[in-house]
Backbone as a ProteinNet text record, in pm:
[ID]
protein_1_A
[PRIMARY]
MASLRPRGRLATHRGLRRGELCGLRDYDVDLDAAAITITEQRTSVGYKPITKPVKSRAGERVIPLAEDTVSVLRAYRARRNGWKLVSGSDWPDTGLFFLRPDGKPWHPETITQRFDNLVAASGLPPVRFHDLRHIAATLMLAAGASIKEIQDTLGHASYTMTADIYTSVLEELKRTTAEATTKLIPRRPHRAA
[TERTIARY]
4387.1	4350	4204.5	4134.5	3995.2	3909.9	3953.9	3873.8	3897.6	3986.9	4011.5	3884.3	3857.6	3745	3777.9	3677.1	3701.6	3811.5	3813.2	3918.2	4055	4064	4191.8	4239.6	4146	4180.5	4242.4	4180	4234.3	4368.9	4386	4514.1	4623.5	4590.7	4690.3	4717.6	4616.7	4635.5	4669.6	4617.1	4636.8	4710.2	4741.7	4826.7	4763.1	4631.2	4567.7	4608.3	4624.5	4651.5	4521.4	4535.5	4418.7	4328.8	4385.9	4308.3	4237.4	4302.4	4239.6	4119.7	4130.5	4017.7	3901.9	3934.1	3829.6	3767	3841	3791.1	3734.1	3735.5	3685.1	3535.4	3494.4	3354.2	3285.7	3155	3077.9	3110.1	3118	3142.8	3287.2	3375.7	3513.7	3525.7	3420.7	3424.2	3340.7	3407.6	3339.5	3361.9	3269.9	3287.2	3264.9	3187	3169.4	3299.9	3375.1	3504.9	3618.3	3587.3	3686.7	3800.8	3762.5	3863.4	3810.1	3904.3	3870.7	3957.6	3903.5	3976.3	4007.3	4132.6	4175.8	4201.3	4128.9	4149	4159.6	4101.6	4107.3	4124.5	4150.8	4171.3	4101.4	4068.6	4004.1	4099.3	4160.4	4258.8	4208.3	4293.1	4252.5	4365.4	4325	4418	4365.9	4445.8	4399.2	4273.2	4264.8	4153.2	4027.3	4034	3919.2	3935.3	3836.9	3848	3836.1	3924.5	3918.3	3934.8	3872.3	3886.3	3969.7	4068.1	4156.1	4205.4	4262.4	4316.3	4429.9	4459	4570.5	4701.2	4805.8	4932.5	4998.8	4987.7	5057.2	4978.2	5022.1	4957.7	4968.7	5079.7	5096.6	4996.9	4950.8	4853.7	4715.9	4687.9	4561.8	4578.6	4501.8	4524.9	4401.3	4400.9	4298.7	4367.2	4307.7	4367.1	4277.7	4331.6	4252.9	4234.2	4123.9	4091.8	4081.7	4119.9	4104.5	3957.3	3919	3779.8	3732.8	3818.7	3774.5	3756.5	3835.6	3818.8	3687.6	3654.9	3526.9	3412.2	3421.7	3316.6	3302.5	3414.9	3411.3	3348	3382.2	3325.4	3177.2	3135.3	2991.1	2914.3	2971.3	2906.8	2899.4	3006.2	3005.1	2897.2	2887.8	2788	2646.7	2623.1	2491.1	2462.6	2565.4	2548.8	2520.8	2592.5	2572.2	2431.9	2381	2243.8	2143	2172.5	2087	2087.1	2203.9	2212.1	2128.6	2137.9	2064.7	1914.4	1869	1726.8	1678.7	1756.7	1721.3	1717.9	1812.4	1821.6	1712.9	1664.6	1559.9	1604.2	1520.6	1549.1	1663.2	1708.1	1820.5	1956.1	1954.2	2080	2137.2	2259.8	2318.3	2369.8	2353.7	2400.8	2539.4	2642.8	2779.9	2846.2	2799.5	2863.7	2988.7	3025.3	3145.2	3114.3	3214.3	3194.9	3201	3304.8	3317.7	3253.7	3151.9	3075.3	3057.3	3028.4	2991.7	2849.5	2805.6	2669	2558.1	2589.5	2488.4	2493.8	2581.9	2592.4	2688.8	2743.8	2837.6	2976.8	3058.7	3193.7	3282.2	3377.6	3476.8	3573.5	3606.3	3711.1	3843.3	3936.7	4064	4136.9	4131.4	4199.2	4133	4002	3931.1	3978.2	4004.3	4056.1	4188.9	4276.7	4407	4390	4306.5	4285.6	4230.9	4133.1	4076.5	4181.4	4262.3	4368.4	4469.8	4512.3	4608.4	4553.1	4424.8	4362.2	4361.9	4333.9	4335.4	4475.5	4574.9	4713.2	4752	4719.8	4753.1	4683.3	4557.3	4480.9	4533.1	4592.3	4640.7	4771.9	4843.3	4973.2	5084.8	5054.2	5156.8	5251.8	5371.6	5460.4	5392.8	5433.5	5370.7	5377.2	5262.3	5249.4	5159.1	5202	5118.2	5026.7	4916.3	4825.7	4901.3	4987.9	5064	5155.7	5196.1	5280.7	5210.6	5078.3	5005.1	5042.1	5080.2	5127.4	5257.4	5345.1	5471.8	5443	5349.3	5310.9	5253.3	5167.5	5109	5218.4	5315	5424	5503.8	5531.9	5607.9	5529.1	5400	5316.1	5307.6	5294.8	5290.3	5422.2	5534.1	5664.9	5673.5	5628.4	5630.4	5540.9	5434.1	5342.8	5395.2	5509.4	5570.8	5553.3	5497	5480	5615.6	5628	5749.9	5744.8	5861.2	5865.2	5781.3	5781.6	5702.2	5553.1	5506.1	5365	5331.3	5421	5399.3	5395.5	5486.9	5490.2	5356.9	5306.8	5179.8	5063.7	5061.2	4952.2	4951.6	5069.7	5077.9	5063.4	5079	5066	5188.9	5305.9	5430.6	5479.3	5534	5592.3	5731.5	5795.4	5933.8	5947.8	6006.6	6039.1	6136.2	6234	6337.2	6277.4	6183.1	6121.4	6050.2	5979.2	5908.8	6008.4	6116.6	6215.7	6290.8	6329	6414.2	6338.2	6217.5	6147.7	6031.2	5957.9	5831	5831.5	5941.9	5941.6	6049.1	6016.3	6110.6	6112.8	6227.4	6236	6215.2	6116.6	6087.5	6191.4	6223.4	6322.8	6285.6	6156.2	6113.6	6150.6	6141.5	6178.1	6327.1	6406.9	6551.7	6587.2	6521.8	6548.3	6503.1	6385.4	6334.5	6427.9	6477	6569.9	6701.4	6748.6	6873.1	6856.5	6744	6718.4	6707.4	6634.8	6615.3	6746.7	6831.2	6959.5	7049	7055.5	7141.3	7091.7	6963.2	6907.6	6937.2	6979.4	7013.8	7149.4	7231.5	7363.6	7353.4	7370.1	7358.4	7470.8	7435.8	7534.7	7536.7	7656.4	7668.1	7655.7	7596.5	7589.8	7730.1	7749.6	7878.6	7904	8023.9	8057.6	8131.6	8093.7	8163.4	8297	8402.9	8537.2	8559.1
3316.7	3266.3	3297.1	3359.1	3394.3	3270.3	3153.6	3033.3	2959.8	3009.2	2943.8	2942.6	2831.5	2822.1	2904.3	2939	3026.7	2978.5	2850.1	2799.2	2812.6	2776.5	2785.5	2928.5	3019.1	3162	3210.4	3176.5	3220.5	3155.5	3030.4	2963.6	3023.8	3050.8	3099.3	3248.9	3328.2	3473.7	3523.1	3457.7	3507.2	3408	3289.6	3195.6	3121.3	3103.3	3030.5	2883.3	2828.9	2685.6	2607.9	2481.2	2395.1	2395.3	2380	2377	2508.6	2620.4	2750.9	2767.2	2716.7	2720.8	2635.3	2516	2425.6	2478.2	2555.2	2605.2	2746	2807.9	2944.8	2946.7	3032.5	3039.4	3155.1	3148.6	3255.6	3392	3398.8	3528.6	3576.4	3490.2	3529.9	3600.2	3592.5	3646.2	3773.9	3887.9	4017.1	4075.2	4044.6	4087.1	4236.8	4298.9	4444.2	4516.2	4461.2	4518.5	4461	4365.9	4300	4240.7	4159.9	4097.9	3967.8	3879.9	3757.9	3752.8	3690.2	3675.8	3528.1	3500	3362.3	3344.1	3250.6	3222.1	3073.1	2990	2846	2769.6	2641.5	2555.3	2421.5	2358	2226.8	2130.1	2043.9	1948.9	1807.6	1710	1573.2	1501.7	1420.6	1337	1194.5	1109.3	973.7	972.9	1063.8	1085.9	1139.7	1166.6	1225.7	1377.2	1451.6	1597.8	1656.5	1751.1	1822.5	1972	2053	2197.8	2243.1	2327.2	2376.6	2516.5	2587.5	2720	2709.7	2820.6	2822.1	2794.1	2767.5	2720.4	2814	2943.4	3038.3	3168	3254.6	3385.9	3464.1	3448.4	3515.6	3463.4	3339.8	3280.8	3343.4	3406.4	3479.5	3613.2	3633.6	3752.6	3791	3915	3965.3	3984.9	3927.7	3932.1	4012.2	4121	4197.8	4120.1	4146.6	4077.8	4177.4	4132.6	4212.8	4213.6	4314.2	4326.6	4204.1	4150	4033.3	3910.7	3900.1	3789.7	3805.2	3927.3	3953.7	3913.3	3946.8	3909.5	3757.9	3687.8	3541.3	3482.8	3538.2	3487.1	3519.9	3636	3668.7	3570.1	3539.9	3445.2	3306.2	3267.2	3138.1	3136.4	3244.7	3251.6	3241	3306.1	3298.3	3155.1	3090.5	2951.6	2861.1	2885	2807	2828.2	2950.7	2977.7	2900	2883.2	2801.5	2655.9	2604.6	2466.9	2451.4	2552.2	2547	2544.6	2623.6	2627.9	2491.1	2429.5	2298.2	2193.5	2201	2102.8	2119.3	2241.9	2266.2	2230.9	2156.6	2123.4	2023.1	1961.7	1867.6	1938.6	2070.8	2147.1	2156.5	2106	2115.2	2256.9	2304.8	2437.9	2425	2431.3	2413.7	2546.2	2655.2	2784.2	2803.1	2701.6	2710.1	2780.6	2845.8	2919.3	2825.7	2744.4	2652.3	2518.6	2485.1	2362.7	2286.7	2159.2	2079	2116.4	2079.2	2112.8	2059.2	1958.1	1907	1978.7	2079.4	2158	2102.5	1986.2	1925.5	1986.2	1985.6	2041.6	1956.9	2023.6	1951.4	1882.4	1758.8	1689.2	1741.9	1779.7	1834.2	1741.7	1612.3	1517.8	1513.6	1537.2	1540.4	1658.6	1771.2	1889.3	1853.9	1788.9	1749.6	1650.6	1551.8	1449.1	1509.7	1597.2	1662.1	1747.3	1819.3	1901.9	1813.2	1705.8	1614.2	1557.6	1523.4	1471.8	1577	1702.8	1811.5	1832.2	1828.2	1845.4	1730.5	1608.2	1491.6	1499.7	1538.5	1547.4	1660.4	1762.8	1877.3	1848.7	1745.9	1716.3	1802.3	1882.2	1965.8	1879.6	1931	1858.4	1848.8	1754.3	1738.6	1868.5	1909	2027.6	1988.1	2020.5	1990.8	2109.3	2084.9	2193.7	2299	2254.1	2347.2	2437.8	2390.9	2472.6	2600	2602.5	2723.9	2840	2810.1	2916.1	2977	2892.9	2942.1	3027.3	2981.1	3057.3	3192.2	3192.7	3318.7	3414.3	3363.3	3449.2	3506	3424.1	3469.5	3572.6	3549.3	3646	3778.8	3772.5	3896.5	3973.3	3899.8	3963.9	4029.5	3957.7	4011.9	4135.2	4141.5	4255.2	4374	4355.8	4467	4464.1	4356.7	4347.8	4330	4384.4	4364.8	4225.8	4177	4047.3	4054.4	4167.2	4182.7	4168.3	4229.7	4217	4072.4	4006.5	3866.1	3780.5	3806.1	3733.5	3747.9	3869.8	3893.5	3825.2	3832	3770.7	3619.8	3558.2	3413.2	3366.9	3459.4	3422.2	3354.8	3392.7	3334.9	3412.6	3341.3	3405.5	3459.2	3401.9	3437	3503.2	3620.9	3695.6	3613.6	3552.1	3474.7	3357.2	3287.3	3173.3	3218.5	3329.2	3380.4	3412.8	3482	3524.1	3406.1	3310.8	3200.8	3086.3	3058.3	2938.6	2969.2	3076.9	3096.3	3188.8	3249.6	3338.1	3295.1	3304.1	3280.2	3407.8	3439.4	3560	3521.1	3583	3557	3624.2	3561.3	3617.4	3758.2	3783.5	3917.1	4022.2	3985.1	4079.8	4107.8	4005.6	4025	4120.5	4101.6	4186.4	4330.6	4345.5	4478.8	4548.3	4474.8	4531.4	4570.5	4488.2	4521.3	4651.2	4665.8	4789	4910	4893.7	5005.1	5045	4946.5	4975.7	5058.6	5022.9	5098.9	5241.3	5263.4	5398.1	5486.6	5427.2	5504.6	5574.7	5524.9	5584	5680.7	5810.9	5908.6	5892.4	5909.3	5897.9	6027.9	6065.2	6180	6131.1	6213.9	6173.7	6155.2	6055.2	6026.6	6128	6194.2	6292.3	6227.6	6267.5	6216.9	6289	6218.7	6277.4	6356.1
2740.3	2870.5	2903.4	2813.5	2839	2860.8	2810.4	2822.8	2954.8	3039.5	3167.1	3251.4	3312.2	3404.2	3528.7	3606.9	3722.1	3816.8	3849.5	3939.9	3875.7	3748.6	3677.8	3664.7	3645.7	3635.6	3766.1	3879.8	4008.9	4038.7	3997.7	4019.7	3931.4	3805.8	3710.4	3724	3751.5	3758.6	3898.5	4001.6	4138.1	4227.8	4176.9	4248.5	4364.6	4363.1	4472.4	4470.3	4587.5	4602.2	4579.3	4547	4526.8	4649.9	4767.9	4891.1	4919.4	4880	4898.9	4807.1	4685.5	4592.2	4643.5	4690.4	4741.1	4869.1	4949	5075.8	5070	4952.3	4938.2	4966.4	5057.7	5098.1	5027.2	5019.1	4954.9	5014.8	5146.6	5210.1	5192.7	5142.5	5113.4	4977.7	4898.3	4762.2	4758.1	4746.4	4739.9	4600.1	4510.8	4371.6	4354	4442	4434.6	4468.4	4562.6	4600	4515	4425.5	4339.5	4422.9	4521.1	4607.9	4666.7	4699.2	4772.5	4897.3	5001.2	5126.3	5146.5	5174.8	5197.8	5346.7	5408.6	5551.3	5580.3	5492.4	5517.7	5387.9	5404.7	5289.2	5311.9	5202.5	5207.8	5139.8	5217.8	5166.7	5195.9	5168.4	5199.6	5272.4	5368.7	5443.2	5429.2	5366.4	5341.1	5257	5163.9	5071.3	5139.4	5269.4	5338.6	5338.4	5279.7	5279	5419.7	5449.6	5577.4	5549.9	5633.8	5624.8	5742.2	5713.8	5819.1	5783	5878.9	5848.1	5746	5679	5584	5657.1	5580.5	5634.6	5735.2	5713.7	5801.2	5810.1	5899.8	5913.4	5782.7	5712	5582.5	5480.3	5499.7	5408.2	5417.9	5531.8	5547.3	5476	5370.4	5290.6	5211	5166.7	5076	4942.2	4838.1	4704.8	4610.9	4553.6	4457.1	4327.2	4259.5	4134.9	4020	3902.2	3781.1	3739.3	3662.8	3617.8	3540.8	3452.7	3375.7	3465.5	3570.7	3665.3	3741.2	3780.6	3847.6	3755.3	3627.2	3531	3521	3515.9	3508.1	3634.1	3750.9	3876	3888.6	3836.5	3836.1	3746.9	3631.2	3539.5	3603.5	3672.2	3741.1	3849	3927.7	4035.1	3976.4	3863.3	3798.2	3752.7	3694.2	3650.5	3770.6	3879.5	4002.4	4058.1	4050.6	4095.7	4011.8	3882.7	3796.4	3839	3873.3	3922.6	4049.6	4137.2	4263.8	4238.9	4143.7	4109.7	4061.4	3975.6	3920.9	4032.4	4125.4	4234.2	4338.5	4354.7	4454.3	4594.5	4665.9	4805.8	4821.7	4710.6	4718.6	4724.1	4703	4700.8	4842.7	4864.6	4998.9	5025.5	5147.1	5183.3	5245.8	5162.2	5210	5247.1	5186.6	5208	5124.5	5047.8	4964.1	4832.6	4776.4	4651.9	4530.6	4522.5	4409.2	4442.7	4363.7	4386.6	4256.1	4270.3	4153.7	4113.3	3993.5	3950.9	4041.7	4124.4	4217.9	4353.1	4365	4487.4	4589.6	4563.6	4657.9	4637.2	4742	4730.3	4639.8	4578.6	4499.8	4594.8	4564.1	4638.8	4584.9	4671.1	4622.5	4524.7	4549.4	4459	4321.8	4316.6	4188.2	4104.7	4170.4	4099.7	4032.6	4107.5	4053	3939.1	3957.9	3855.8	3726.6	3737.9	3618.6	3547.5	3626.2	3567.9	3495.1	3560	3497.8	3366.5	3363.7	3241.3	3130.5	3166	3066.4	3009.4	3096.3	3051.1	2958.1	2996.4	2914	2778.2	2776.9	2651.6	2562	2622	2543.4	2472	2517.8	2458.9	2516.4	2618.2	2681.5	2763.3	2789.9	2881.9	3018.6	3100.5	3231.7	3313	3364.8	3449.8	3565.2	3686.6	3803.3	3831.2	3899.3	3935.3	4016.3	4106.1	4189	4104.8	3987.5	3900.7	3855.4	3862.1	3825.7	3917.4	4042.2	4133.1	4081.2	4029.8	3973.3	3849.3	3768.3	3649.4	3690.2	3791.6	3839	3885	3959.4	4008.1	3891.3	3793.2	3676.7	3596.5	3579.1	3507	3581.9	3715.6	3793.2	3779.8	3782.1	3764.9	3626.9	3525.1	3388	3375.8	3456.6	3452.6	3533.1	3598.7	3670.6	3821.1	3876.5	4021.9	4088.5	4208.3	4286.8	4351	4392.4	4461.1	4589	4657.6	4780.2	4749.6	4641.7	4603.5	4568.3	4497.4	4461	4587.6	4680.9	4808.1	4881.2	4890.2	4958.8	4887.7	4755.1	4678.3	4695	4692	4706.2	4851.1	4946	5087	5142.7	5094.1	5145	5266.8	5363.4	5480.9	5448.1	5346.5	5315.8	5178.9	5179.8	5057.3	4971.6	5038.6	4969.2	4894.3	4957.7	4889.7	4762.8	4771.2	4653.9	4543.6	4578.9	4480.6	4420.9	4505.2	4458.3	4391.4	4436.9	4390	4298.2	4324.2	4257.6	4137.8	4106.1	3989.6	3891.2	3766.7	3658.2	3575.8	3521.4	3440.4	3294.8	3234.1	3094.2	3005.7	2893.9	2802.1	2756.6	2736.6	2693.1	2797.3	2926.3	3031.5	3028.7	3006.4	3000	2886	2773.1	2656.1	2683.1	2742.3	2775.5	2873.5	2972.1	3069.7	3002.5	2911.7	2840.4	2762.9	2693.9	2617.9	2710.8	2819.6	2913	2979	3009.3	3073.4	2982	2854.4	2763	2744.7	2759.9	2744.5	2865.2	2976.6	3094.9	3080	2990.3	2969	2852.5	2883.3	2772.8	2671.3	2548.3	2441	2362.4	2324.4	2236.8	2094.8	2011.1	1870.2	1814.7	1735.3	1673.6	1562.6	1565.4	1463	1348.9	1232.2	1114	1101.2	1057.6	1046.2	919.8
[MASK]
+++++++++++++++++++++++++++++++++++++++++++++++++++++++++++++++++++++++++++++++++++++++++++++++++++++++++++++++++++++++++++++++++++++++++++++++++++++++++++++++++++++++++++++++++++++++++++++++++

């Protein structure tokens, strides 16, 4: 997963929604503290992009980042600064973190379209951009996160929704749990007759 682009990394590792990625502002990204703050989203209505608050109070959250994610975001910021230098006075001041090379904001539908094209070109079964949230939840569960931590990271108001819809149990976890469970029952060594 090291080759994931910054947006894909945040969607796959931390479960950000497409609108949250498009609406992430520069001041929401604190790489020194290794965290991002989610407060608004950039979606589209009738193909017109609009910025609005996140879906619920639970959606407003601070999400910690792994060191490798911070490195990827620092590299992206440096690359973006290079684009800004090349553009000079033509660079629009949007305040958004994720921008196209010309400094303009990404249209949310373009993010989906590009993702769909990548999936189709890869030969993978159909996967929607939103499915990356499910993948993030499953990966967090596999890494040992509690359902409550996953709920908070994804910004869900309901614990039940996170548990029932957003997490899948990987076969490796089932096997690990089976092994760990049998070790909880003490056994006496078997005596030869």
